[in-house]
N, C-alpha and C positions, 0 to 999 in steps of 0.2 A: 562323296563323303556323307555318311549318315549323320543326321542331326538327332540329338537325343535330348529329350526334356525329362528331367528327373523331378518327381513330385514327392516330397518328404511327407509321409503319413504315419500316424500312430493309431493303434487300435483304439476306437472311441469308447473307452471304459470310464465310467464315472470315477473321478478322483485321480485319473492317470493322464488325462488330456485336458488342455485349456483350463488349468487350475485357477489362474487369475480371473478368468471369466467366470469360472465356477463359484468363486467367492461372491460375485455379484448376483448371479442368477441361479445358483445351485449346481452341484456337480453333475446331476442327471441332465439338467437342461443344457449345460455346457457340452456334455458328451453327445447329446442329441443334436445340438447345433453343429458340432464338428462333423458328425457322421453325414448329415445332409449337405453341409457346405462342401465337403470333400467329394461326395457323389456328384453334385452339380458342377463342381470345378472340373473334374475328370471328363464329364460329358461335354462340357463347353470347350475344353482344350484339345479334344481329339482332332487330329488334322493329318492328312497324308504327307505333309512337309516334314514331319518329325515323328520319331518313335517315343512313346511315353513309357517310362520305367518308374515303378513305384518303389521308393526307398522306405522300407517298412520297419516299424518298431512297435513292441519288442520283437526281436529277431525271429524267434521260433513261432510265436503266435501270428506275427504278421505274414510270414511266408505261407502259412496254411489257412489264413483267414478267409471266410466266405463273404466278408463284407465288401471287399474290393473286387472289381471286375476280373474274372478269371483269365481273360484273354491278354491281359497286360503282364509283361515280365516284372518280376519283383527282385529286389536286392535287399539284404539285411543291412541296416544302418551300422550295426556293430556298436562297440563301446567307445567311450570318450566324450569330450565336450562337443558342442555343436560344430566347431571348426574341424575337429578330428573326423566327425561323421561326414560333413560336407566334403572335406578333402578326399576322403575314401571314395565317396560317390563320384566326384569329378574325375578322379584317377582311374576308377574301375570300369567306366563305361567304354563302349566300343570307340575306335578311333573316329575323330571328327568333332565338330563343335558340340559342346554340352552346356545346357542351361539347367539350373536347379532352382526350384521354388518351394516355398512352404504351401500347405494346403489351406491356410487361413486368410487368403486374400480375396475377398468377395468381388472386387472390381476388375480382376484380371481377365483379359480377353485373348483370343488367338492373335489379334493384331499386336498386342504387347509382346507376345512371345516371338512373332515373326520379326518385329523390329529389333529385338535383342539378338536373334540369330544373324540378321543382316549386319548389325554393328560389329559382330565378331569377324566380319570380312576384313576389317582394318584394325580392330582393337584386339589386344591379347585377352583382356578381361572386360566383362560388362557387369554393371550393377544396376539394380532398380531400387532407388532410395525409398525409405519409408519416412513419414513425417516425424516419427519418434526417434530418429537417428540411426535406426537399423536399416535393413534392406530386405526387399521381398524377392529379389532375384539375384543370383550370381551365375555368371557364365564364363566359360573359358574356350579359347580357340582350339586347344589341344593338338596343334601341329607339332609342338615340342612339349617338353616337361612343363608342369605348372611352375609359376615363379617360386623360387626358394623363399621360405619364410611365410608363405601364404597362410593366413589365419593365426599367425603367432602373436601372442600378447593382446588378443582381442577381448575387450570387456563385453561379453555377451549379455543380452537383455538389458542394455543400458543405452543411453543416448549417444554413446561413443562407439558403438559397434561398427558403423560404416567408416568413420574416420580412422579407427584403429586398424581395420582391414586394409584400407588404402595405404596406411603407413607401413603395413607389413609387406607391401609390394612396390617399393620405390623404383621408379624408372619404367614400370610397366605401362604400356599403352592401354588406357582405360576409357570406356564409354559409359556415361551415366544415362539411364533411361528415365521415363516419366515416373514421378513419385506415385506410389499407391500405398494405401493403408492396410496393415494387417490387423487382425482382431486379437487383442489381449484382454480387454475389459469391456464392460457393457457400453461404455462411452464410445468405443470403436465401432459398435454396431449401428450407430446413428450416421446417416449419410452426411 
C-alpha cells in the first residue's frame, strides 16, 4: 500500500496567505516567510517511505505555479471550508494510508510523519494536536470509507477545532501524536 503525505499550500501572494501573521509583520513579509517555510518543509519531508502530493490553492494558479517543485504531483484543493477541502484531499488520494499537514509548521520532521503513518496501523484516524486547540496533522487509514460526519460542525481557526473534529467521529479509533505549533501570528515564530 502506498503512503501519501498531502501538504496543503497556498500561492504565497501578499494579502492572500498568512494574513494574521501579515497584520504583525506586514503582508509582504508574511508571504516571504510562507514561501521560504514551505520550500524548507518540502525539502525536509521528502522521503522514499511516502509520496508527497501538494494540495494547492487557488486551484488554477496553484496547479501551474513555478514556485513549487515540478516533480511533485499536485491536486487542487477546491471550494468550501477547511473541512470540505481536507475531506476532499483525504478521499481523493490513491488507496492506502494518507496524512495531511499544513505548510506552516516549522518544527515538523520526517520522524513525526513516520510515527503518524505507523499509528495508522492500529488507528483509523491520527491527529497531531497544536497548542492553540487545532491540529497540525490529520491522517486516515483509508482501508474503508472515512468516518461519516468527519469534519462536521467544526469551529475552524478556534481553540475548539480538534475537540469538534474528534466529536464528529464518535467511536473511531484515534491516535494523538506529539503536539507541534503552527504559525498564525508573530508570537508563534518565537521558539
